[in-house]
N, C-alpha and C positions, 0 to 999 in steps of 0.2 A: 559310302566309304568302301575301300577295297576289302576283299575277302581275307580272312585270317589265314596265315600259312599253316598247312597241315603237314606234319613230319611223319613219314612212315617208319614203322619199326622193323621193316623187312631187311634193312641194310642195303648196301649198294649192289647194284646188279643191273643188267640190261635184259629185258624180256623181249626177245625177238619174235614177232608174230609172222609166221610163214604160212603160205597156202599149202593145202594138202596136194598130194600127187597120186596119180594112178599109173598103172603099168603103161609104158610106151610114151609117156608125156613128160616133158621137163617140169620140174617144180616151179611154182610161181615165185617170183622174186620176193625177198624179204621186205616187209614194210618198215616204217620208221620204228626205231627202238622206243619203248615206253619205259621211262626211267623212274625208279622209286628212290626218293631222296633221303639219305641219312648222312648228315654232315659229319666229317671226321672230327671236328672240334665244335664245341659250343661255349658261349660266353654270355655274360650279362652286361647290360649297359653300365651298371655300377662298377664293374671291374675294368672298364675301358674309359670311364668318363674323364674328360679333360675340362669341359666347361658347358654350361647351359646359359645361352645368351638370350635375353628377352627381346623379341622383335614382333610387334603386333602384326597379325595377318601374314606371317612369313610363309613363303611358298618356294619359287624356283631358285636355283643356285648356279653360279658359275664362278670361275677363278680367272683373274687377269690383273696385270700390273702389280703383282705382289700382294693382292688383297682378295678377299672373298666378297662376292656381291649377291645380295638377296633381293629377289623381286617379291614385293608384297601385293596382296590382292586389292589393297586400297590405293594402288597406283604409285608406289614409291620404289626406289632402289636404295638399299641400305648397304654401305661399305663396312666390312669387318676387317680389322687388322689382325691377322693370324698370330702375330707376335705377342699381342696383349689380350686377344679375345674380346675386344671392345669395339663398339660402334665408332667409326671414325669419319662418317659422312652420311648424309641423307639427301637424296635428290628426288623431287616431285616430278613425275612424268605425265600423269593424266591431266588434261585440261578440260574435260567434259563437265557439264553442269550437273549431271545426274550421278551421284556417288555410287549408285547401284549398277552403273554401266562400267564394268571393269574387264580387264583381259589378263591373261597369263602368258608367260614366255620370257626366257632370258637365255643368252648365249654369248660366245666370244669368238672372234676370228684370230685369237692369240695376240692381238694388238689392242683392239677396242672392245668395249662391252656393248652388246645389242639387247634391247628390251622392247617389249610391247608397251604401247601407250595409246590410250583412248582420247578421242576428241568428240565434239558434238557432231562431226561429219563422218566419223568412222574410226577404224582401228589401224593405227600406224605402227611402225617400228622406229626406234630412235637409236642413234649411234652416240656412245658416250666415251669421252676421252678419260681413261682411268687416272691419268696424271693430274689433270686439273679438275676432274669430276664435274665436267660440264657437258651438256648436250651439244654436239657439233653438227648433227644433221637429223632431220625428221622426214621420214618417207611415208607417204600415204599409199598403203598397199592393200588395205582391206583384209587384214590378217584374221584368220579363224581365231576367235577369242580364247579358246582353250587349248591351243597348241602349246605344250609345256616347254619343249626345247627349241631353241633357235640355232640349228647347226650350220656350220660353214664348211665350204671346201675352197680350193684355190680360186674358183670363179666368183664366189660370193656367198651371201647368206640365203638359206632356203626357207621360204615362208609360205604356208598354205593360205590360199585365197579362193574360197568357194570350191569349184571343181578344178582349179588350177594349182600348180605350185609355182611360186614366183621366185626368181633369182634376183637378189638385190646386190648390185656391185658394191663392194666394200668402200671404194674410193669415191665414185661418182653418185651413188645412189640410184643409178639407172635400173629399171625393173624390166625383166624379161619373163614372160609367162609361158609355161608349158602345160598342156592339158593332161588331166589325169583320167577324166571320164567318170569320176565319182567325187563326192565331197570328202576330201581328206581331213583328218582330225589330228594326226600326229605324224612327225617326220623325223628321220635319222639320216645322217650322212657321214661318209668317211672316204677321203681320197677321191676315187672315181665312181662312187656309188651313192645313190640317194634312195631311201626306202620310205614310202608313204603308206599309211594305214587308214582305213575307214571302218570304224566299229559299227556304224549304222548300215553300211552296205557290205560288210564281211569281206572286204577287199584288202589285199596287200599288193603294192605295185613297186617294182624296182626300176629305177631310171639310171641311164648313163649320165654321170655328173658333168661330163665334158660337153655334151650337146643337148641334154634334157630329153632324149628319146626314151620311150618305154621299152625296156628289154625283157621284162617278165611280169606276169600278172597271175595271181592265184586267189583262191577263196579260203578263208579261215573263219572260225566262229568268233565274231566280235573282236578282231585284232585291235590292240590299243598301242601301247608304247613299243618302240623298237630300238635295237642297238646293233651296231655293226662291229664285229670283232674278228679281225683277220679275214679269212675267206668265208666266214659265216655271218648269218643274220639271226638275231634272237628277237622273238616277238612275244609279247604277253597277250594272251587271248582269253576269251571267256571260258575256255577249257584248260587253262594253265599255260605255262611257258612252253614255247616251241622253238627248236633250233632248226635253221634252214640253210641250204646252200644258196649261192648267189643266183641260181636259176629258180629259186623259190620252191625247190623240192624239199619236203620235210625229212629231216634226218633223225630227229629225236623229239619226244614229247615228255613234259614234266607235269603231269596232271595234278600233283599235290603242291605245286609251286606256282604262285601267281602274285603279281603286283596289285591287280584289281584297280578300281577307280581311284583309290586313295594312295597308291604306291608309286614306285619309280623303277626304272631299269636303265643302267648305265654300263658302259664298257671302258675298261682301262687296258693298257697294252698287254697285261698278263691275266686279266680276270674279267668276269661278267658279274655284276652286282645287282641284286634284286631286293627292293624294299617293299614289304607288304604293307597294306593299309594300317595294320596295327603296330608298325614300326620295326618288325622283325627283319633283319638284314641277312641275306644269304650270299656268300661269295662262291662262285663256281670257277673251276679251272677249265678253260676252253680246250686244253690239250687232252684232257681225259673225260670231260663232260661231268665230272664229279663235283659234289658240293664239298668245298674245302672247310668252310666254317659258317656258323650261324651265330649272330649276335642279337639278343632279344631284350626288350625292356623288362625291368624287374622293379616295379613300383612306380615308374614314371608313367604318366598319362600321355600316350602318343596316339595321334590320329593322322589324318591324311597329310602328306608332305612329300618333299623331294629329297634326293640323295646326290651327294657329290663326294668324290675321292680327290683330295687336294691337300697340299702342304703336310704330307705324311699323316693324314687323319681322315676319318670318316665323318662327314657332316650330314645332318638330316634335320629338316624343318618339321614342325607340327603346327599347322595353321590355326586350328581351333584353340590350342594352348598358347599360341604366340611365342614359340621358342625355336631356337637354333641350337641343336645339341652337337657337340664335338666329341668324338671318340677316338682313342688310339687304334691304329691299325692292328696292333698285336700286343 
């Protein structure tokens, strides 16, 4: 599971680490800021709780067609009506004969829902019509089983396949592969940028979404989840959250803040949200780099799960407990 979030008591500030200088030489350029996190506000789950919805093996989340969609580790997609907080549909995706052979991953192109689905031949992605709740297309793409998010840009859906990233056309299902040079495990995308990470090879790779070419590459310790927010890229690493520019230079480090293996990292137009493995949720303001708020469980048993901001609420799953928790934004 992900490491628990550690909150510093030092308050907010930026520690700039600069090189020394001697007479007659220019000072070395400042390195990335090391940020100690102290949220401006804190709240408990109980103060924000709207609903706890039982969903066995609940994991990934997306929103489309006026509903919330939950990917489960046992191969289903569950539809939640946000007006009632009730399950309003269940669709079985996996067709494999071994129930232990599963995959993770869900996303949307703002029209359809896309999710991972296993077969006896490999790991596919399926396109789901949210209106009639039916699978309309199945694409054999050899998806990395633990890619958690299935992001889309105008050109299509981005799916990791071995040492390639595959672009799946939203309408035709046509697959175009672009080499990464490493086995990617997680991917994020927004507009003209795609970011792939490889925790096993300590690699972060940025690609031009318009043509699939690699535009930057760097090394970070065990990079996992990534999110694109405006002109910046946020990456959860083995040493905590890192903020980067689009050329993958590190701008700031948050060593006390991490999603870990059991958490999640998402971006909305005005915030970056990090869920730790113990369920603690931290909201950061990208314009200042500061932690605006932290919401933590208080009595609820929360383990590994995903995070989504949708329908004026915070949603988070807890797979071991089989729950989807809905919290007010404020």
